[in-house]
C-alpha positions as CSV (number, residue, x, y, z in Angstrom):
1,X,-20.0,-21.0,-83.2
2,X,-20.9,-25.2,-82.9
3,X,-21.1,-27.4,-85.7
4,X,-23.1,-30.6,-85.6
5,X,-20.9,-33.9,-86.0
6,X,-20.9,-35.9,-88.8
7,X,-21.3,-40.0,-89.5
8,X,-17.9,-41.0,-89.9
9,X,-17.5,-43.9,-92.5
10,X,-13.8,-45.3,-93.0
11,X,-12.2,-47.4,-95.3
12,X,-8.5,-48.9,-95.4
13,X,-7.5,-48.8,-98.4
14,X,-3.9,-50.0,-97.9
15,X,-1.6,-50.5,-94.8
16,X,-1.2,-47.3,-94.1
17,X,-3.6,-45.2,-95.8
18,X,-7.5,-44.7,-93.8
19,X,-10.0,-42.9,-95.8
20,X,-12.6,-41.0,-93.7
21,X,-15.7,-39.8,-95.6
22,X,-17.7,-37.0,-93.6
23,X,-19.6,-36.6,-96.2
24,X,-19.7,-32.5,-97.4
25,X,-22.9,-31.3,-97.1
26,X,-24.2,-30.1,-100.6
27,X,-24.7,-26.6,-101.2
28,X,-27.4,-24.4,-102.6
29,X,-24.9,-23.7,-105.2
30,X,-27.3,-21.3,-107.1
31,X,-28.4,-19.5,-104.3
32,X,-25.1,-18.8,-102.9
33,X,-23.3,-17.9,-105.7
34,X,-26.1,-15.4,-106.5
35,X,-26.1,-13.8,-102.9
36,X,-22.6,-14.0,-103.0
37,X,-22.3,-12.5,-106.7
38,X,-24.8,-9.8,-105.8
39,X,-23.2,-8.1,-102.7
40,X,-21.5,-4.7,-102.3
41,X,-18.1,-6.9,-102.3
42,X,-18.3,-9.1,-104.7
43,X,-16.9,-13.0,-104.0
44,X,-17.0,-16.3,-104.8
45,X,-16.5,-19.4,-102.3
46,X,-13.3,-21.2,-103.4
47,X,-15.5,-24.8,-102.7
48,X,-16.9,-24.3,-105.9
49,X,-12.9,-23.9,-107.7
50,X,-11.5,-26.9,-106.2
51,X,-13.5,-29.8,-107.7
52,X,-11.0,-32.7,-110.0
53,X,-10.6,-30.2,-112.5
54,X,-10.4,-27.2,-110.6
55,X,-7.7,-28.6,-108.3
56,X,-5.5,-29.7,-111.5
57,X,-5.7,-26.4,-112.9
58,X,-4.8,-24.2,-109.6
59,X,-1.8,-26.6,-109.7
60,X,-0.6,-26.0,-113.0
61,X,-1.3,-22.3,-112.1
62,X,1.2,-22.5,-109.4
63,X,3.9,-23.9,-111.6
64,X,4.0,-20.6,-113.6
65,X,6.5,-18.2,-113.2
66,X,4.4,-15.2,-112.7
67,X,2.8,-17.0,-109.5
68,X,5.5,-16.3,-107.0
69,X,4.1,-17.6,-103.2
70,X,4.7,-21.0,-104.0
71,X,8.4,-21.3,-105.0
72,X,8.9,-19.1,-102.4
73,X,7.0,-20.8,-99.9
74,X,8.7,-24.2,-100.5
75,X,11.8,-22.5,-100.3
76,X,11.4,-21.4,-96.7
77,X,10.5,-24.8,-96.2
78,X,13.2,-26.3,-97.7
79,X,15.6,-24.0,-95.8
80,X,14.2,-23.8,-92.3
81,X,12.1,-27.1,-91.6
82,X,14.6,-28.1,-89.2
83,X,14.5,-25.2,-87.4
84,X,11.2,-25.3,-87.4
85,X,10.6,-28.8,-86.2
86,X,12.7,-28.0,-83.2
87,X,10.8,-24.9,-82.4
88,X,7.8,-27.0,-82.6
89,X,9.1,-29.6,-80.8
90,X,9.8,-32.3,-82.6
91,X,5.5,-32.7,-83.9
92,X,4.2,-36.3,-84.7
93,X,1.0,-35.4,-86.6
94,X,0.1,-33.0,-89.2
95,X,-3.0,-31.6,-89.9
96,X,-4.0,-30.1,-93.3
97,X,-7.0,-28.4,-94.6
98,X,-7.8,-28.0,-97.9
99,X,-4.8,-30.4,-98.7
100,X,-5.3,-30.3,-102.0
101,X,-2.6,-32.0,-103.9
102,X,-0.6,-32.4,-100.5
103,X,2.8,-30.9,-102.8
104,X,4.3,-28.5,-100.3
105,X,3.8,-31.4,-97.3
106,X,6.3,-33.6,-98.6
107,X,9.0,-31.1,-97.8
108,X,7.8,-31.6,-94.1
109,X,7.4,-35.1,-94.4
110,X,10.9,-36.0,-95.5
111,X,12.5,-33.5,-92.9
112,X,10.4,-34.3,-90.0
113,X,9.6,-38.3,-90.2
114,X,6.3,-37.8,-88.9
115,X,4.3,-40.7,-87.6
116,X,1.0,-39.2,-88.4
117,X,-0.2,-37.1,-91.6
118,X,-4.2,-36.3,-91.7
119,X,-4.9,-34.0,-95.4
120,X,-8.2,-32.4,-95.4
121,X,-9.6,-31.8,-98.9
122,X,-13.5,-31.5,-99.7
123,X,-12.8,-32.5,-103.0
124,X,-13.1,-36.6,-103.0
125,X,-11.2,-37.2,-105.9
126,X,-8.4,-35.2,-105.7
127,X,-7.9,-36.2,-101.9
128,X,-8.1,-39.8,-102.9
129,X,-5.7,-39.3,-106.2
130,X,-3.0,-37.4,-103.5
131,X,-3.2,-39.8,-100.6
132,X,-3.0,-43.2,-102.8
133,X,0.1,-41.6,-104.2
134,X,1.8,-40.3,-101.0
135,X,1.2,-43.8,-98.6
136,X,3.0,-45.2,-101.5
137,X,6.5,-42.6,-101.2
138,X,5.9,-42.4,-97.5
139,X,5.0,-46.1,-96.1
140,X,6.1,-45.3,-92.4
141,X,3.7,-42.5,-92.2
142,X,0.0,-43.6,-91.3
143,X,-1.9,-41.4,-93.6
144,X,-6.1,-40.8,-92.3
145,X,-7.4,-38.9,-95.7
146,X,-10.6,-37.1,-94.5
147,X,-12.8,-35.9,-97.0
148,X,-14.3,-32.5,-95.3
149,X,-15.1,-29.0,-95.3
150,X,-14.0,-26.7,-93.4
151,X,-16.7,-26.6,-91.1
152,X,-16.5,-30.1,-90.1
153,X,-12.9,-30.1,-89.8
154,X,-13.2,-28.0,-87.0
155,X,-15.4,-30.5,-85.3
156,X,-13.6,-33.4,-86.0
157,X,-15.5,-36.5,-84.8
158,X,-13.9,-38.2,-81.3
159,X,-12.5,-40.8,-83.1
160,X,-9.9,-38.6,-85.1
161,X,-9.8,-36.7,-82.3
162,X,-5.8,-36.1,-81.7
163,X,-3.9,-33.7,-79.2
164,X,-0.5,-31.9,-80.4
165,X,-1.6,-31.6,-84.1
166,X,0.6,-29.3,-85.6
167,X,-2.0,-27.4,-88.4
168,X,-0.4,-26.9,-91.7
169,X,-1.7,-24.2,-93.7
170,X,0.2,-23.1,-96.4
171,X,-0.3,-21.2,-100.0
172,X,-1.9,-17.7,-97.9
173,X,-5.1,-18.7,-98.3
174,X,-5.6,-17.4,-95.1
175,X,-5.5,-13.8,-96.7
176,X,-8.4,-14.0,-98.5
177,X,-10.4,-14.3,-95.8
178,X,-12.2,-10.9,-94.2
179,X,-11.3,-9.9,-91.2
180,X,-14.0,-11.5,-89.2
181,X,-14.5,-14.5,-90.5
182,X,-10.5,-15.0,-90.6
183,X,-11.1,-14.6,-86.8
184,X,-13.1,-17.4,-86.3
185,X,-11.4,-20.1,-89.0
186,X,-8.2,-19.1,-86.5
187,X,-10.1,-19.8,-83.6
188,X,-10.9,-23.1,-85.3
189,X,-8.0,-24.3,-86.7
190,X,-6.8,-23.7,-82.5
191,X,-9.7,-26.0,-82.0
192,X,-8.4,-28.7,-84.7
193,X,-4.6,-28.3,-83.4
194,X,-5.9,-29.6,-80.1
195,X,-3.8,-29.0,-76.6
196,X,-0.4,-28.5,-77.1
197,X,-0.7,-28.5,-80.7
198,X,0.4,-25.7,-82.8
199,X,-0.1,-23.9,-86.3
200,X,2.0,-23.6,-89.0
201,X,0.3,-20.8,-91.5
202,X,1.7,-19.5,-94.7
203,X,1.0,-16.0,-95.4
204,X,2.0,-13.3,-98.4
205,X,3.4,-9.4,-97.6
206,X,0.7,-6.7,-97.8
207,X,1.7,-4.6,-101.2
208,X,1.9,-1.0,-101.7
209,X,-0.6,0.1,-104.1
210,X,0.1,0.6,-107.3
C-alpha cells in the first residue's frame, strides 16, 4: 500500500518539544459510519472515539477496577523495563502511534532515558496537552509530537525519518484489527521502526468462550 507524503508544518513549542502537523485528512463521517455499521460484521473505526473528550473518557475507563489490561501491562513494563531495554540493544528513540495521554511511555522514559520520543496521535488537543506535560517532566528527552492518522504515520516524511526506532504500541489495540488489516498494520509499524528498529506491542490473551 502506497501513501502520499503530506505537508510538514512544525512549531518549536519549547526547547525540547517540536510539534509537527501532518493535517490528518477529513473523512465523510456519515458515509463511513453508515457503511461500517451496515456491514455483515458491524464496526466503528476508533478514530471517531478519540477526540479530546473521547480520549479523556477512555483514560478514565482504564482506571476502573473492571479494566485490567492497563494495570497488567503497567506491571509488566515496570517489572521488565530493564530486561526489555537490554534485549532491544539500548534504544535511544521511541515512537508511539496512537499515544493518547502518553501515560505508559513514562515508565520507559524513566527506565530507559532515551534521547528522543515521538508520540503520534490524531487528536491535536490530546497530543498537545500530553506532550507539553512530558516536555516539562522529561527535560532531557527531545519530543517530536506528530499529529497524524495511522496511514500517515506509516509514511513518515523524510525530515522525521530515523533508523532504529522502537515502535511502542501498548494497550492490546492490535487485537481490534481483523487478520488482513492487522497484517498490513504490522508491516506499516515495521516501516515506521526503520532499519535496525524493533516493535514493542502489548496484546491481551485470547479468552475461552463463556
